[in-house]
Phi, psi and omega in degrees: 000153173285169182299318183293326181286346184275352177284121190256125181273112175270084187212172177288157183298325183287343182262345187284139177286135181229046186280336180282152184266343181292129186296324181291319177302317182295321177298315182296319184291330190256014176295134183275154178296326181294324178294314181296322179294322178295323178295315181297321179293324179293329177282335175059228182258025182288160173264127184253133178293136178241309186201174175270139185302333180291347176286346177235082191279316188219178180308132178090347177290137180221165179208132176254150181200180175233131179233116181050045177081000180253133178282128182233158182226118178253138179204172170246128182284186185300335178267005179081010179280141178289130177232142177233130185225153169285130185274059182221122181293131179290352179288291181228016171085010180284149172299131185281308181252128183251348176284148180291319177199166181166197178225134184208169175258342180198170178242136182235124180290128182286350184283303181231009171080015175293138185244136183235147177285174178291347175266000178093002180282143175285117185243354181199139174225137176296150177048060183302337180294341178290345180263001183296140176059028177251355185079008180291130177232127181299327182296341180275352184231100175223162176294126183298131179278159169224163185285136177220151180210144171262122178241111190063229177260015182248155180246131180236149174231161174228134177276349183288144176298322177233084183293161177298152179298137180306323179299321179290315185289321185263004182302127177086349183244350186296319182295312174298324181296311181288337175293323179279322184229081181297143177298137179074010181297132180275093180221171181220153177287124182246344179208136183218118190218138176243139180227131180262130188241144175274022178241138178303148188302318183286322177293322181298314181302312183294316182288324176295319177300314181300319182289319184281332185293337183300327180286343179297329179289348183267355182272110177220129179266141184296157183260157174209172182302330181259349184220091181295163180303141181230141176227135177302147182259135177273121180253133174233136185247166180295333179279359178092008178279155178220146179215137171263108199238134173265108187302150187276354180285154182281142176239103183063236181261015184249116177277175180303317180299319179294320177299318181295319177297319177298321179296318179296317178299318181296314181297319180295316182296322185263003178063037184254153170235130185231138174281117180266337184211131177231107183242118175289142011258359192214019188229133166237142171239127190235138173253128174226097189063228180276354182277121174258119192239130172256137176237120176251122181261122181243139179284138172252311178196179177304123179072022180210133182214164175241134180255121177263109189249127182226152173226142183238158180215157177298148174304142174057035176294140177306144184303321182296317178294322180295319180297319179296316180298314181293322178297317180293324175297314183293322177297319181292321178297325177295319180289332183302321182291349181267351180298134184258117179255097183237000000 
């Protein structure tokens, strides 16, 4: 979407402007406040996946997004610390940063030119003499913060004032998560694709998981005197997360890394795509050959969702390996549209 199309009207359908002809623009503009509030309540105090940590590499790097109808701004401050802010100017509510991503030293609202630091503090206003003797204090106007956390190599945020403790939410799933996305992993975004679905975001996640998980039972590695047969283990947690996990202990002469390579080779040879990670409320991680794919399901309206699909690869990967990875990603995206949700 363009920057202007990303401004979401939380209003009644009869009040919403519908001047644009694009059907998606009209859906975005006419989402009701009651629908968005219901979505936020269903997510509760959960931690929601937003991006891969490598998308915010160094000081000043930022990324804007929408989470459950709220505009958010993720960045790294001058010390490289992860910060999460609501992307809404406290002056009159305009979006402060309109670029999708980039690098900056500060954020400036295009409406009246208020400038904010990477930590969200108001550090500049045009014509400061106009605020003299008004009781105006910069400390009273900052970009509202929200909770953010790096888990493995992924970034999660919570819209709740008091989110659930990370230990409680990630209990039992952290080892599989960090196995797929190690903290500090040197990787880069190689494919970014959005798909609009006529299925509600929560129903899409559950049904896609059910359809993809069936192939997980077919993954079995052959045995040998030094390497007995191995099958991935299904992990289920109290928070409702699930992972198809290749344990990190060594089996004969095969380390965890070798097992993962074997899994990728197996999937590529048999044309399979398997869900390796299902994290409520909004994340699937899928393996299709060597392509590791994250799917984030975001609500648009009742019975309508947008899927943010990304694939990552190691930095400076050989061109031949990159072409194979991208081909497998594109094949899987093609197959995705054929999934039947009935």
